[in-house]
PyMOL Python script that loads the backbone (N, CA, C, O; Angstrom):
from pymol import cmd

cmd.read_pdbstr("""\
ATOM      1  N   MET A   1     -10.385  -3.211  16.720  1.00  0.00           N
ATOM      2  CA  MET A   1      -9.179  -2.446  15.809  1.00  0.00           C
ATOM      3  C   MET A   1      -9.048  -1.468  15.577  1.00  0.00           C
ATOM      4  O   MET A   1     -10.103  -0.879  15.342  1.00  0.00           O
ATOM      5  N   SER A   2      -8.033  -0.806  15.499  1.00  0.00           N
ATOM      6  CA  SER A   2      -7.902   1.182  15.584  1.00  0.00           C
ATOM      7  C   SER A   2      -7.573   1.146  13.626  1.00  0.00           C
ATOM      8  O   SER A   2      -6.792   0.521  12.907  1.00  0.00           O
ATOM      9  N   LYS A   3      -8.640   2.165  13.392  1.00  0.00           N
ATOM     10  CA  LYS A   3      -8.741   2.418  12.082  1.00  0.00           C
ATOM     11  C   LYS A   3      -7.423   2.886  11.423  1.00  0.00           C
ATOM     12  O   LYS A   3      -7.185   2.822  10.217  1.00  0.00           O
ATOM     13  N   ARG A   4      -6.612   3.357  12.369  1.00  0.00           N
ATOM     14  CA  ARG A   4      -4.662   3.601  11.691  1.00  0.00           C
ATOM     15  C   ARG A   4      -4.556   2.764  11.636  1.00  0.00           C
ATOM     16  O   ARG A   4      -4.464   2.451  10.449  1.00  0.00           O
ATOM     17  N   ILE A   5      -4.482   1.944  12.273  1.00  0.00           N
ATOM     18  CA  ILE A   5      -3.879   0.577  11.832  1.00  0.00           C
ATOM     19  C   ILE A   5      -4.167   0.188  10.333  1.00  0.00           C
ATOM     20  O   ILE A   5      -3.344   0.013   9.434  1.00  0.00           O
ATOM     21  N   GLU A   6      -5.400   0.107  10.291  1.00  0.00           N
ATOM     22  CA  GLU A   6      -5.917  -0.445   8.642  1.00  0.00           C
ATOM     23  C   GLU A   6      -5.611   0.622   7.517  1.00  0.00           C
ATOM     24  O   GLU A   6      -5.535   0.462   6.298  1.00  0.00           O
ATOM     25  N   TYR A   7      -5.432   1.947   8.417  1.00  0.00           N
ATOM     26  CA  TYR A   7      -5.280   2.747   7.161  1.00  0.00           C
ATOM     27  C   TYR A   7      -3.464   2.627   6.964  1.00  0.00           C
ATOM     28  O   TYR A   7      -2.839   3.083   6.007  1.00  0.00           O
ATOM     29  N   SER A   8      -3.062   2.121   7.777  1.00  0.00           N
ATOM     30  CA  SER A   8      -1.353   1.925   7.560  1.00  0.00           C
ATOM     31  C   SER A   8      -1.076   0.880   6.188  1.00  0.00           C
ATOM     32  O   SER A   8      -0.338   0.843   5.204  1.00  0.00           O
ATOM     33  N   LEU A   9      -2.182   0.065   6.816  1.00  0.00           N
ATOM     34  CA  LEU A   9      -2.055  -1.431   6.073  1.00  0.00           C
ATOM     35  C   LEU A   9      -2.011  -1.743   4.364  1.00  0.00           C
ATOM     36  O   LEU A   9      -1.656  -2.483   3.447  1.00  0.00           O
ATOM     37  N   ARG A  10      -2.792  -0.328   4.865  1.00  0.00           N
ATOM     38  CA  ARG A  10      -3.718   0.061   3.181  1.00  0.00           C
ATOM     39  C   ARG A  10      -2.503   0.603   2.547  1.00  0.00           C
ATOM     40  O   ARG A  10      -1.866  -0.109   1.770  1.00  0.00           O
ATOM     41  N   ILE A  11      -2.130   1.805   2.814  1.00  0.00           N
ATOM     42  CA  ILE A  11      -0.721   2.259   2.542  1.00  0.00           C
ATOM     43  C   ILE A  11       0.248   1.581   1.895  1.00  0.00           C
ATOM     44  O   ILE A  11       0.664   1.791   0.756  1.00  0.00           O
ATOM     45  N   LEU A  12       0.672   0.569   2.847  1.00  0.00           N
ATOM     46  CA  LEU A  12       1.525  -0.432   2.631  1.00  0.00           C
ATOM     47  C   LEU A  12       1.184  -1.049   1.803  1.00  0.00           C
ATOM     48  O   LEU A  12       2.108  -1.215   1.006  1.00  0.00           O
ATOM     49  N   HIS A  13      -0.028  -1.702   1.408  1.00  0.00           N
ATOM     50  CA  HIS A  13      -0.681  -2.026   0.194  1.00  0.00           C
ATOM     51  C   HIS A  13      -0.239  -2.139  -1.380  1.00  0.00           C
ATOM     52  O   HIS A  13       0.203  -2.868  -2.268  1.00  0.00           O
ATOM     53  N   TYR A  14      -0.812  -0.555  -0.940  1.00  0.00           N
ATOM     54  CA  TYR A  14      -0.422   0.609  -2.101  1.00  0.00           C
ATOM     55  C   TYR A  14       0.512   0.554  -2.332  1.00  0.00           C
ATOM     56  O   TYR A  14       0.752   0.178  -3.479  1.00  0.00           O
ATOM     57  N   SER A  15       1.684   0.885  -1.421  1.00  0.00           N
ATOM     58  CA  SER A  15       3.341   0.990  -1.891  1.00  0.00           C
ATOM     59  C   SER A  15       3.773   0.017  -2.745  1.00  0.00           C
ATOM     60  O   SER A  15       4.216   0.070  -3.893  1.00  0.00           O
ATOM     61  N   LEU A  16       3.495  -1.202  -1.717  1.00  0.00           N
ATOM     62  CA  LEU A  16       4.065  -2.376  -2.800  1.00  0.00           C
ATOM     63  C   LEU A  16       3.351  -2.459  -3.934  1.00  0.00           C
ATOM     64  O   LEU A  16       4.164  -2.444  -4.858  1.00  0.00           O
ATOM     65  N   TYR A  17       1.955  -2.562  -4.459  1.00  0.00           N
ATOM     66  CA  TYR A  17       1.820  -2.574  -6.070  1.00  0.00           C
ATOM     67  C   TYR A  17       2.330  -1.429  -6.607  1.00  0.00           C
ATOM     68  O   TYR A  17       3.004  -1.801  -7.568  1.00  0.00           O
ATOM     69  N   ALA A  18       2.375  -0.413  -6.530  1.00  0.00           N
ATOM     70  CA  ALA A  18       2.903   0.684  -7.173  1.00  0.00           C
ATOM     71  C   ALA A  18       3.884   0.325  -7.234  1.00  0.00           C
ATOM     72  O   ALA A  18       4.155   0.263  -8.433  1.00  0.00           O
ATOM     73  N   ASN A  19       5.301  -0.229  -6.228  1.00  0.00           N
ATOM     74  CA  ASN A  19       6.735  -0.351  -6.939  1.00  0.00           C
ATOM     75  C   ASN A  19       6.349  -1.949  -7.946  1.00  0.00           C
ATOM     76  O   ASN A  19       7.244  -2.045  -8.786  1.00  0.00           O
ATOM     77  N   HIS A  20       5.585  -2.850  -8.048  1.00  0.00           N
ATOM     78  CA  HIS A  20       5.509  -3.575  -8.829  1.00  0.00           C
ATOM     79  C   HIS A  20       4.795  -2.777 -10.345  1.00  0.00           C
ATOM     80  O   HIS A  20       5.281  -3.173 -11.404  1.00  0.00           O
ATOM     81  N   VAL A  21       3.808  -1.817 -10.418  1.00  0.00           N
ATOM     82  CA  VAL A  21       3.706  -1.382 -11.307  1.00  0.00           C
ATOM     83  C   VAL A  21       4.576  -0.797 -12.224  1.00  0.00           C
ATOM     84  O   VAL A  21       4.649  -0.882 -13.450  1.00  0.00           O
ATOM     85  N   SER A  22       5.508   0.085 -11.022  1.00  0.00           N
ATOM     86  CA  SER A  22       6.061   1.545 -11.630  1.00  0.00           C
ATOM     87  C   SER A  22       6.931   0.837 -13.097  1.00  0.00           C
ATOM     88  O   SER A  22       7.130   1.383 -14.182  1.00  0.00           O
ATOM     89  N   PRO A  23       7.407  -0.835 -12.541  1.00  0.00           N
ATOM     90  CA  PRO A  23       8.328  -0.607 -13.523  1.00  0.00           C
ATOM     91  C   PRO A  23       7.872  -1.271 -14.882  1.00  0.00           C
ATOM     92  O   PRO A  23       8.442  -1.362 -15.970  1.00  0.00           O
ATOM     93  N   LEU A  24       6.508  -1.748 -14.384  1.00  0.00           N
ATOM     94  CA  LEU A  24       5.898  -1.964 -15.973  1.00  0.00           C
ATOM     95  C   LEU A  24       5.422  -0.925 -16.690  1.00  0.00           C
ATOM     96  O   LEU A  24       5.382  -1.007 -17.918  1.00  0.00           O
ATOM     97  N   SER A  25       4.988   0.217 -16.013  1.00  0.00           N
ATOM     98  CA  SER A  25       4.618   1.011 -16.746  1.00  0.00           C
ATOM     99  C   SER A  25       5.103   1.416 -18.065  1.00  0.00           C
ATOM    100  O   SER A  25       4.533   2.315 -18.683  1.00  0.00           O
TER     101      SER A  25
END
""", "prot")
cmd.dss("prot")
cmd.show_as("cartoon", "prot")
cmd.util.cbc("prot")
cmd.orient("prot")
C-alpha cells in the first residue's frame, strides 16, 4: 500500500473528526 494513500486517509478522518468537534467546542 502507498504511504500517500494512508496519509490521505488520515487527513480525511481528521477533517471529519474536526468537523464533528467544531460545533461542539
